[in-house]
C-alpha positions as CSV (number, residue, x, y, z in Angstrom):
1,X,-6.3,-107.2,-249.2
2,X,-7.3,-106.5,-245.7
3,X,-6.8,-108.9,-242.8
4,X,-8.8,-108.7,-239.6
5,X,-8.1,-110.4,-236.3
6,X,-11.5,-111.4,-234.8
7,X,-11.9,-111.3,-231.0
8,X,-8.2,-112.2,-230.3
9,X,-8.6,-115.6,-231.9
10,X,-6.4,-117.3,-234.4
11,X,-9.1,-116.9,-237.1
12,X,-8.5,-114.2,-239.7
13,X,-11.0,-112.7,-242.0
14,X,-9.9,-111.7,-245.4
15,X,-11.6,-109.0,-247.4
16,X,-10.7,-107.7,-250.8
17,X,-12.7,-105.2,-252.9
18,X,-12.0,-105.6,-256.6
19,X,-13.4,-104.5,-259.9
20,X,-13.2,-107.7,-262.1
21,X,-12.7,-107.3,-265.8
22,X,-13.5,-110.9,-266.6
23,X,-15.9,-113.5,-265.1
24,X,-13.0,-115.4,-263.6
25,X,-11.0,-114.4,-260.6
26,X,-8.2,-116.4,-258.9
27,X,-7.8,-116.2,-255.1
28,X,-5.1,-117.5,-252.8
29,X,-6.3,-119.3,-249.7
30,X,-4.2,-118.7,-246.6
31,X,-2.5,-121.8,-245.2
32,X,-4.5,-121.7,-241.9
33,X,-7.7,-122.2,-244.0
34,X,-6.6,-125.3,-245.8
35,X,-8.8,-128.3,-245.0
36,X,-11.4,-126.1,-243.3
37,X,-14.9,-125.0,-244.4
38,X,-14.7,-121.4,-245.6
39,X,-17.2,-119.0,-247.1
40,X,-16.6,-117.1,-250.3
41,X,-19.1,-114.3,-250.8
42,X,-19.5,-112.3,-254.0
43,X,-21.7,-109.2,-253.9
44,X,-21.7,-105.7,-255.3
45,X,-20.5,-102.9,-253.1
46,X,-22.1,-100.2,-255.3
47,X,-24.6,-97.9,-253.5
48,X,-28.2,-99.1,-254.0
49,X,-30.8,-96.4,-253.4
50,X,-33.5,-99.1,-252.7
51,X,-31.5,-100.7,-249.8
52,X,-32.8,-100.6,-246.3
53,X,-30.8,-98.1,-244.1
54,X,-28.8,-99.4,-241.2
55,X,-29.7,-98.0,-237.8
56,X,-26.5,-95.9,-237.8
57,X,-27.2,-94.6,-241.3
58,X,-30.8,-93.7,-240.3
59,X,-29.6,-91.8,-237.2
60,X,-26.9,-89.9,-239.2
61,X,-29.5,-89.0,-241.8
62,X,-32.2,-87.8,-239.4
63,X,-30.3,-86.5,-236.4
64,X,-31.5,-83.0,-235.5
65,X,-34.2,-82.8,-238.1
66,X,-36.8,-81.5,-235.7
67,X,-34.5,-79.4,-233.5
68,X,-35.8,-76.1,-234.9
69,X,-39.5,-77.1,-234.6
70,X,-39.9,-76.3,-230.9
71,X,-41.5,-79.6,-230.1
72,X,-41.7,-81.0,-226.6
73,X,-40.8,-84.7,-227.0
74,X,-42.8,-85.8,-223.9
75,X,-45.9,-83.9,-224.9
76,X,-45.7,-85.2,-228.5
77,X,-45.4,-88.8,-227.3
78,X,-48.4,-88.3,-225.0
79,X,-50.5,-86.9,-227.8
80,X,-49.6,-89.8,-230.1
81,X,-50.5,-92.3,-227.4
82,X,-53.8,-90.6,-226.8
83,X,-54.6,-90.8,-230.5
84,X,-54.2,-94.5,-230.4
85,X,-56.2,-94.8,-227.2
86,X,-59.1,-93.0,-228.8
87,X,-59.3,-95.5,-231.6
88,X,-61.8,-98.3,-231.4
89,X,-59.6,-101.3,-231.3
90,X,-61.0,-104.8,-231.0
91,X,-59.1,-106.9,-228.6
92,X,-59.4,-110.5,-227.4
């Protein structure tokens, strides 16, 4: 079981990753949480190929992907913006 101190406060977050063998699991609540509202979250930690990537995961996955393409980023951005300017867009 992992315990985390959060922002130098008294609060502690508990996290435990388990692989239950039955639908029932017993947990011990720390004394500092007695008579307080707490959240108990149950979710799978298995990798899901359909999940949305976080920003960091996206950067790690795509960093340097165009480095060998000899593309000037400013020129590319200007061309993309010009393409949108040339479209007939109805505005209010």
